[in-house]
N, C-alpha and C positions, 0 to 999 in steps of 0.2 A: 291221738292227734291233737295238737295245740290249736289255740284260737287263731293264730296266724295261718296255720296250715288250712284250717277250715275256711277262713276268709279267702285265702289264695285259691282254694279249690272252687269256691263260689264265684269268684271273679273270673277264673278261667272258664267255667261253665258259661257264664254270661258272655264272655268274649267269643267263645265258640258259637253261641247262638247269634250274636251280632254279625259275625262273619258269614254264617250260613244265610241269614236274612239278606245281607248285602249281595251275595251271589244270586240268590233267588230273584231279587229286584232287578239286577243287571241282566239276567237271562230273560226275564219277562220283558224288559225294555227292548231287548234285541228282537224279540218276537213280535212286537207291536209295529205294524207298518201303516196303519190307517189313521192313527190318532197321535199327532205330535205332542199334544198337551199331556196325554197319558204317559207317553214315552218320557217326557221331561220330568213329570212327577215321580215316576219310578226311579229315574236316575238320581233325583234329589233325595228320595228315600234311601237309596244306596249310599249317597254321600253322608247322610246322617248316621247310618250304621258305621261307616268308615271312621267318622269323627268319634263316635262312642267307643269303637274298637281301639283307637289310639289312646283314648283316655283310660280305658281299662288296662291296656298294656302298661301305661305309666304307673297306674296304681299297683299292678302286680310287681313291677320292677321296684317300686318303693318298699314293698313288703319284703323283697328278697335282698335288699341292700343292707 
């Protein structure tokens, strides 16, 4: 396995983790009914994960071009 393949695999693993965390935060936010501030923070966490996911996808695409 070449260095690019290893790096691509690492980035893909990180992407998978970011996407799982995003889903977890969104599910948690939907379950919060008594605390609007917490609900907002959880959604903001998910937005951060979404941004990092997009950045990781860009990096993976650069490696495969």
